[in-house]
N, C-alpha and C positions, 0 to 999 in steps of 0.2 A: 504492500498499500505506500503510495505518495503523502508523505508529511506534510508539517505546515509547522512553520512557528509560531512559539508563543507570541504572544503582542500584550507590553502595557495600555491600559486602556486609558490611563489617564495621556497617553502618550501618542500624538497622531504619525502613519504613516502611510510614502509613499504608493498605492496602491490598495491600499486599504482606507484608509479617516476617510471624510468628506476630502470636494477639491478643496486645495491648499492651492498656495504661490510657491514656489522654489523657490528659495535662495538661486542654484545656479540650475540655470534653465538645461533643458532635456537635451544633448544635441547629435544632428546626424550621425549615421555613419557611410561614411564615404574616404575614399583612396585607400591609405595601407590601415587608415583605422575600420576593421569588421564587426560587424557585430556577433556579440559573442553566442547568441540563442544561434543564430541560422545561417551565418558568414557572410553574410549579403557587406556590402557596400556600396551601394547606391542612392542612399539618401534616404529612402524610405523607411526604414529603422532610423528608433532614434534611444541615446541612454544616456543616464546620468551616474552616481555615485554608487547606487542602492535600487536602481532601476531601469527598466529594458521594456521598449515599447517596441515586439518583433514586428512589420507587416504579413512576413512568411508564416509562423508557426504560433494559429489564432486556434490550438485547440491541444486538451492536455496531455502531452506526449508523455508524460515522464521527465523525469533531467536530466536537462540539454547542457553540456558543458558545464554544472556547477550553479544552472538558475532553472526555477521552478515557477512553474505558472498558474497563474493568480486566478485571471480570472480576464475577458475582452474589457475592454472602453465601451464604454457606451453609444459609440458609434459603431461599435463594431467591426473598426477598420485595422486596430490592434490588439495583436496577444500581450497583457501586463506581464510581466516576471521580473519575482527579483530573485535574488541570492538565496538558496536553499543550502539549510543553516543542521537539517536532519533531526531537529525537532519530532515528540511526535503528536500528533497532529491530536485534536481533542474539538468531536464536533461540534456537542453543547457552547464548547467555547465560543467555535465556530457563528452560531448563530445570536450569540450576546453579542458577540462585536457587530453580526451586517445587521443586529439590529441597530446598534447603538448609531452605524455608520450608517444607515440610511434615516433616522431620525434627524441626525445632524445636519445630511444633503440636504432634506425637505426643507428644512429649518432655516438653512443659506440661497437659499432657491425661493422662498418669504420673503428673504429680507431685500435680493436681488431685484425680486419683478416688484416691491416698494420703490425702490429708488430710481426703474424705468421713469421716464416722462413720457406721459399718455398720449396716444394714439393722433389724436387730433393737434398737440401741439407738432408732434414731430412733423407731419402734414406741411402745418404753416410754416416751421423753418428750417425747415431741408428748401420748400417753396421759394424762402427769403435766400437762403444762400444762396441756389442755385441761380435764379433770377442776377445775380452779380456775373454769373462767370458765360464763359463764352467757349464753343472746341478748337482749340488750336490747326492746323496746316497740318502739321505734323499728325494727329489722330485724325483727322480727316482721312489722310491715307491709308491710316490702319484699313478705316472703314473702306474706303473703294479695294484693296487687294484679296478681302472678304466678296469682293463682288456686288457690292452692295449697291442699293440706288438710291441717289439724290432723296426721296421720298422716303424711301426706305433710314436715311441717316438724318434724316431731321427728322422723323418720329422715334428714329429708338430714343433720343431726349439725353445726349452726353453732352458733358463738360469737362474742357482740360484743369488742371488744378499742378499749381507748382507744391516745394514743400514746404511741408511747416507753415501754409500762409496763413494768415493775420487777417478775422471774422472780426466783426464787433456787433450788440446785438441779440447778441445768440446763444442760449440757457445754455451751465457751465452742464444741466445733465443732457444734454442734447450729447448721443455719439455720436465722438468725433471730433469732440469738443476737450482740448486741455486750457486749462487754470493759463490765464494770463491773456484766453482768448486768442488761442494759435487752434488753427485746423490739423489735426492725425493726419496728416497727407501723403503723398510720397508724387514726384512728377509724374503722371498720368493723367488718366480722364475717370470722371466718376461716372456712371449711370444710378438711376433711380430707384430702386425695389418697390413695386405699388401689392396693397392688400386686393381683396375678391374687393373689395370696397372704392376701391381710386384711389387709393391716401399713401402718400410717398410714409414710407416704412422703412428704411432702411436706405445705404446709400451702401455700394464696393464700388471698388480700385481696379483697373490694369493699371502695373506699373509701367513703363520702361525700364529698356537696355538691364533685362534680368532675367536670369532662365523661365522655364517654361513653369518647375515645379513651384514654384514662388510669385508667379504673377498678379494673382487675383488676391484680394483681402479685402476686409470689412473694415467699415471704417468706424472704430471705433476709440473708447476716448482710455479704453483699459491699458493702461502698462507699466512696465518693471517702477518709475515714478509717482504713477497717481492706479495703482493698482486698485481702488475703487473706483473707480473710473464706470460708468456705463456701457457696454457691449451692443450689440443690435440687435440682443432679443430683445422677442415683444411675449410679454407675457409667461418670461421663461424657454422660451423654446427660438431658435434661429427661424428667418422668415425665409417665406416662397415668395417665389416671386410670377404673380396672377396678371397674363396679357390677355385682352379681350379682343379681334379684331371687329366685332360687331356682327353684327348678323343671325340670323340662323345655323342652330350648329344638334347635333345627334352626338355628338364625339368629344372626350375633355381630351386633349392631352398633355404626356405628363418623358419633359426631359431636362437629363444632368444640365446642370446648368442655372445661372439667373442674368443673362445676359444676350447676349447678339443669340442665342440656340436657339434659346426660348422664343424671343423676341420674331424673329426669322419664320421658328415655326409657324407664329400666330399668323403672320401675316400672307405665308406663301400657300399652307394650306388655310386658312380662311377657319381656325380654331383656338377655341379658350384654348392658355397653354399657360402650365403647370411648371415652373421651373424652381430646384434647389439643387443647392452651391453640394459637387458629390454625392450626388443622385442621395440627399439625403432625409426623402421627406418623410418617411418612415420615424424620423429622428424629429419632430415637428405633430405630430397626433392632431392636438388640436387646430393647430392651423389649419394642415392640409385637412379635417373631416368639414370646419365651417368653410371653410375656400370650394371645397365640393358637394357640399348643400346649398348654396348658395345658386353655385351655376348651375345645378342639375335643377335647379327648381324656377332656372328663365330658359332649361334647354326646347326642344320643341318636341322631344319625346325623352324619357329616360337614357341620357348618357350612358355609353357606352368608355369606360378609362381606357387610352391604349398609347402604353408606353413608347417610346423612340427610343432603343436603347444607341450610344454611340460605339459605331466602329471599334471591333477588338473585347468592348463587354463583356463575353463570356470566357471568354482567355486572361480575366482579371477578377479572380477569385472574389478579391474584396468587394469590384461598385458590381459581381454579381451577386453577393450577397445582399447588397442595398436593393438591387433588384427583388428579388427572393421573400427581403422581407417588406418593402410597400404592394408585392402582391400579395402574402396573403392576407396584411390589413385590410388593404382595398376586400377582398373576398368578404374580409371575415365583417364586414359592414355592408354585403347583400352588392355593392357591384357587379356587375361584367367586364372582363379584363381579358383586354387582349393585344398581341404584342406586336408591330409596324415591322416587316422585317424587306428588308433589301439586299442579302447579301453580308450584311456586313459582320461576318464571324471573325475579319483580321482587320486589328486597325493598320498594317502595311499595305495593301493594296483593296480597302473600298473606303467610304468618308461618312461623316457622321453627316445630320438631315438635314443644314444647313448646308451643306456645300452642296447637294445634288441639285443636277437644272432641273427642269420641270419637265422632262419626258422621263427621266432617273422616278421622279416625283411620284408621275402618274401610272408607273407602274412595281408601285410599294403592294405588298400584300401582308394582310393580317392572319397571325396566328392563333393560336391556343397559346396559355399558357406553357402548358406541357411542354409543348416543343423547344421555349426557352428553356427551359430548367431544363428540357433532356442536356441540348448543348452544352450548356452548363457541368452536368454531372457527367459526360464525356469527357471535358476536358480536366476534370478532375481527376476522375477515373484514370489517365492514362498521363496525370501528372504523378499519380501513385504507382502505375507501372513503371514509372523509369527508376522512381525512389527503391521497389522492390527490383527489379534490376539491376541496379547496383549495390544489393549485397554480399559483401562479401562472406566465401564460400566453408570461412575457418568458423568452427564450430565452438560457441561461449561455454557450452557445457556439453559435455560428453557422459554420458548414463549407459553403465554398463552390468545389465537386469535379461532377465526375461521377457519381462514386460513395463512394460509405461505407465506410470501412472502422474496424475495431475499435479501431488505435491513431489514429485520429482522436480518438477520447472520454477518451484520455486514464488513468491511473489512475483505479479507480473502488473506491471506502469497499466491505467488508464492509457489506452489511447497507443499501448505499444504492437507488434507487432513479433510475432513469434514463429519462424519456424521450425518444424520439425523433420528430418530425416531419419530413416529408420522405414527395414524392412516389411514385408507384408505376413500380417501375424502377429505383429510385437505390441498391440490392447492402444495402437489409436485413436481408433471408434471407439474401446469401448472409453475412454479418460477423455473423448468429448463429450460422452454422454452426461458424464461425471460434473463435465465444464457447464454445462446447456442445462441441466436439471437444478445448477447455484446461481444461472445467471436470473434477474429479477425482471427485464428485461423483458422485450422482443430479443428473439436469435434470427437472423438472415448469415444465412451461408453459402455459399457462390463455392461454386467447384468448377473445371473443366472440360469434365465430359459427363453428358447424360447418365451413361449405363452406370458408373462409379455411386455415382446419386441416386439411383433407384437406389442401388446396395446397402447404399447407408442409409436410407428412410427405410430398406428389411429392420436392419438392426435399430434401429430406433423404438420399431413397432410393437404394439401388447396388444393381449386380445384376453376380455375379463373370459370369468366364467361361464355367460353365458354369448359367447362366440364375438360380441363386438368388438370390433376394430378398432387401437385407438392411434391414432400418427401423432408421436412427441415429437418430430419432423417428418413437415407434411413437405412434398414435392413442388413448383410451382404447373407444373402440370396438371396433377389430381386436385389440387384449389383451383384449379377455372373450372377443372370436371364438376366440382363439388358443392362452387357456388355456381356453375354455370353461367360462366363467363363473365362475370365480376368481379374480377380481382380485388381491386377496391377495397369490394368488403370483404374480401377473405383474408387480405394483408391485416384488416384492422381487426378480425377476429381469429385469426391462428398464434400463436408464442412464437412458433419454431419455423421459418423457412425452408427450403433447399432449392438450389437456381442455379443453373449458368451463369460466367458471364456477360454474357452480350444479352442475359434478359434483364442486369441489373436495368437497364431504359427504360425497360416495360414499366416499371416499376417509379 
């Protein structure tokens, strides 16, 4: 069993306590500085002295290079890892600490919301700020490079800004205003984010002359020197960008980003569009629910929610998980959800929705969500197989006995892979029976040959005194027959299932 360090409840810990500001900023792992968890050095993972945020390893797979998985970050982008100490894990203490953390986090959230400038005042003051700005030639060229027409550029409502401009007559509670009337800006351009009621609730900025990884930022008053300054949040959630082109509609579009991309989608396809930074719609559930409610009431009929994934989204597991989150949320709310598809499997040889020409836009097809999920699952399985193919053939444990038993393997960490090589008739199936009987949840056992899986099913089959057959491990083909083709119902009802690897995409 993986163990967790004992913590002093009177002290806050990175990754455990409520959201706090660290004196030492987490730095990206780049160049010769590799992530200690996944060994990457492309800047996606970050770390400090006591914590690592890893984008590659987002599940508990045991101890990695002296680090132990704690939990997922709130936005589901990073796995939070901390040094492993080897102390025993106490589930009662964990629940107590979690309750304290949750209570502290909720209190801090209430305090942050209380400090927010009301939406009506934000709207008035942001409009006042933007009325004094204009679009420079250098920023205009960026929109022209994207193929935007003069009408589209004018309608987008962007404004150029310099670094740390001085402003007048704006509330210090307005996100982006620093003490002394300084605008917390970099050289680049702003664009406003409107809520579903047409109010300006936030500003985002595209910085000039920086890398793509750090080009887009929220206008915020929260800095190291001004830690209590307001961020862009509205009612504790990051704002969503809502673009409404006008005219009748029966579809609502969701697309990543808050600026040009959702704006152009709304204009060119004449659909109300909801944009989210990083695809994090599900991280602003109250805002999303209210937005969809208002847009649905104005639709010509009950609208379908359509996702427009970026090119390569199904091959970026962190982004793909955000789509899965919002799909589940929308379906829980009772919406019909579909995915717009133009073959954007790969980022290198496809385009995002705002880069398609009119002919390509006309050839977009609409797929069910299971199609999109299967593409992401296929890629994830492919990555898993690559890892498995890279396993060493040097055994870590050698067992010299006639029959192998579960106890011979020792403790098995959650998420770990155990590969066993032994001759036929050495007790592997009996050991699996013992393992399956101890699992509290559902067991899915894949294999590469159906005839071997049928033999395994027979070994797990029992017959009572009245001759009734009980399948402790049922093959997918038999499940389809028993449930008259309703595989989904069968999966919910059966505890343990056998299937070949190819059939994983059917579930």
